[in-house]
C-alpha positions as CSV (number, residue, x, y, z in Angstrom):
1,M,115.7,97.2,126.9
2,S,115.9,94.9,124.0
3,R,114.4,95.7,120.6
4,I,112.6,93.5,118.1
5,A,115.1,92.0,115.6
6,M,115.7,94.0,112.4
7,T,114.4,97.3,113.8
8,K,115.7,100.1,111.7
9,P,114.5,103.1,109.7
10,L,113.8,101.9,106.1
11,L,113.6,104.0,103.0
12,A,112.8,101.3,100.4
13,G,112.7,101.2,96.6
14,C,111.2,98.4,94.6
15,I,112.6,96.6,91.5
16,A,110.3,94.1,89.9
17,Y,111.0,91.4,87.3
18,F,108.6,89.1,85.5
19,V,109.0,86.0,83.3
20,E,105.9,84.8,81.5
21,S,104.9,81.1,81.5
22,G,105.8,79.5,78.2
23,T,108.8,81.8,77.5
24,V,111.7,79.7,76.2
25,L,115.1,80.8,77.5
26,P,118.2,79.6,75.7
27,D,120.1,78.9,78.9
28,G,117.3,79.4,81.4
29,G,118.4,76.7,83.7
30,G,122.1,77.7,83.8
31,V,123.1,74.3,82.4
32,G,123.4,75.2,78.7
33,V,120.1,73.9,77.6
34,P,116.8,75.7,76.7
35,V,114.2,75.9,79.4
36,T,110.5,76.6,79.0
37,V,109.3,78.7,81.9
38,S,106.5,77.0,84.0
39,E,105.5,76.6,87.6
40,L,108.2,73.9,87.9
41,A,110.8,75.6,85.7
42,K,112.0,78.9,87.2
43,P,114.7,80.8,85.3
44,T,118.1,81.2,87.0
45,V,119.1,84.6,88.3
46,D,122.1,84.7,86.1
47,P,122.0,86.0,83.4
48,I,119.7,88.8,84.5
49,D,118.4,88.9,81.0
50,N,116.3,85.9,81.9
51,W,114.2,88.3,84.0
52,P,112.6,91.3,82.0
53,Q,112.2,94.3,84.4
54,I,108.9,96.0,85.1
55,T,110.2,99.6,85.2
56,C,109.3,102.6,87.3
57,V,107.5,100.9,90.2
58,Q,106.1,103.7,92.3
59,K,104.7,101.5,95.1
60,M,104.5,97.9,96.1
61,E,101.8,96.7,98.5
62,R,101.3,93.3,99.9
63,G,97.8,92.1,100.7
64,K,95.7,89.1,101.6
65,D,92.1,87.9,101.5
66,R,90.7,86.1,104.5
67,K,87.6,83.9,104.7
68,D,85.5,83.7,107.8
69,Y,84.5,80.1,108.5
70,G,82.4,81.0,111.5
71,A,83.2,80.4,115.2
72,K,83.4,77.3,117.2
73,T,82.3,77.2,120.8
74,C,84.5,75.2,123.1
75,Y,84.7,74.7,126.8
76,N,87.7,76.5,128.4
77,P,88.6,74.9,131.7
78,S,90.9,77.8,132.8
79,T,87.9,80.2,132.8
80,N,85.3,77.5,133.5
81,S,83.2,78.8,130.7
82,Y,82.4,78.3,127.0
83,M,84.4,80.5,124.6
84,D,83.9,81.4,121.0
85,E,86.9,80.8,118.9
86,K,86.9,82.5,115.5
87,R,87.9,80.3,112.5
88,E,89.3,82.5,109.8
89,K,91.9,81.4,107.1
90,T,93.9,83.3,104.5
91,T,92.7,82.3,101.1
92,R,94.9,84.5,98.8
93,R,98.1,86.5,99.1
94,Y,98.9,89.1,96.5
95,I,101.2,92.0,95.6
96,T,100.0,95.2,94.0
97,L,102.5,97.1,91.9
98,T,101.6,100.8,91.1
99,L,103.6,101.9,88.1
100,E,104.5,105.2,86.6
101,E,104.6,103.7,83.1
102,T,102.5,101.4,81.0
103,N,103.9,98.2,79.5
104,E,102.9,95.2,77.3
105,L,101.4,93.3,80.3
106,I,99.0,96.2,81.0
107,E,98.1,96.7,77.3
108,R,97.3,93.0,76.9
109,L,95.2,92.8,80.1
110,S,93.4,96.1,79.2
111,E,92.3,94.7,75.8
112,G,92.0,91.0,76.7
113,V,94.6,90.0,74.1
114,E,95.5,86.3,74.6
115,N,99.1,86.3,73.3
116,P,102.1,88.6,73.6
117,I,101.6,91.8,71.6
118,E,103.5,91.9,68.3
119,P,103.9,95.6,67.3
120,G,102.6,96.2,63.8
121,T,100.5,93.0,63.8
122,A,96.7,93.2,64.3
123,Q,95.5,91.1,67.2
124,R,92.0,90.3,68.3
125,P,90.8,91.9,71.6
126,G,88.6,90.1,74.0
127,M,89.9,86.6,73.3
128,D,91.4,86.0,76.8
129,S,88.5,85.4,79.0
130,T,90.6,84.8,82.1
131,E,92.5,88.1,81.6
132,R,95.5,86.6,83.6
133,I,99.1,86.3,82.7
134,Y,101.0,83.5,84.5
135,G,104.7,83.5,85.3
136,W,107.4,84.1,87.9
137,L,107.6,87.4,89.7
138,K,110.8,88.5,91.4
139,V,110.5,91.6,93.6
140,Q,113.6,93.2,95.2
141,N,112.9,95.7,98.0
142,R,116.0,97.8,98.2
143,D,117.2,99.6,101.3
144,I,118.2,102.9,99.7
145,D,120.3,104.1,102.7
146,L,122.4,100.9,102.7
147,A,122.3,100.4,98.9
148,Q,121.5,96.7,99.2
149,D,118.5,94.4,99.1
150,H,116.2,94.5,102.1
151,N,114.5,91.4,100.9
152,V,113.8,89.5,97.6
153,I,110.4,87.8,97.0
154,D,110.2,85.1,94.3
155,N,106.8,83.6,93.5
156,W,104.8,81.8,90.8
157,G,101.3,83.1,90.1
158,Y,99.4,85.5,87.8
159,F,99.0,89.1,87.0
160,E,95.6,90.8,86.6
161,L,94.8,94.5,86.2
162,K,93.4,96.1,89.3
163,E,91.4,98.3,86.9
164,V,91.7,99.3,83.3
165,P,93.7,102.6,83.2
166,A,91.6,105.6,82.3
167,V,92.6,107.8,79.3
168,E,92.0,111.3,80.7
169,G,94.7,113.7,79.6
170,Q,97.2,112.9,82.3
171,Y,99.9,110.3,82.9
172,Q,98.5,107.0,83.9
173,T,99.6,105.1,87.1
174,P,98.3,101.6,86.3
175,Q,98.2,98.9,89.0
176,L,99.1,95.3,88.3
177,E,97.9,92.8,91.0
178,F,99.9,89.5,91.3
179,T,98.3,86.6,93.0
180,R,100.8,84.1,94.5
181,L,99.9,80.5,93.8
182,Y,103.2,78.9,94.6
183,A,106.4,79.8,96.4
184,D,109.6,78.1,95.4
185,G,111.0,76.8,98.7
186,N,112.7,79.7,100.5
187,S,111.2,82.4,98.3
188,V,111.7,85.4,100.6
189,N,115.2,86.2,101.5
190,W,116.3,89.0,103.9
191,A,119.7,90.5,103.5
192,I,122.3,90.3,106.3
193,T,123.0,93.7,107.8
194,A,125.4,95.0,110.3
């Protein structure tokens, strides 16, 4: 009996990196010139300092929203009858990261602060009406048993808070939701395994 390709037990860990749109990297393109991060200007992988890490990812979940466009009724000659064919399309794909720590992205989105937080400098809350932070997200799903990447996901889009974390006398587990707007060519890469 044959098995579906890539069948294996998988204990996975998640490492996430995010570079915000508008960030200027001294050598972001790997060619010795500054690069301003945008949808069309993705940082190079090396040096890894180009990609600030989102630490302590407890869980990563992929999701999608689908829209029902109704059904069409067509004649099917093989059954000699009319059949309803559902018309449903994916309208959004997203990744939800559940974290064990808070960070600057969560603080900004919680308060609606428009620009990166500058510690020690008062900033005005509620100025960012979109409450989105655009940039490149790189997610590495690690195969813990093999100590190598299972896959790497690289996408342009934006972060939103799933909900503002409650302050209730216990450690927070905030959730960031990343909506993919654009994938840079072959943006999901599965590792070769024995």
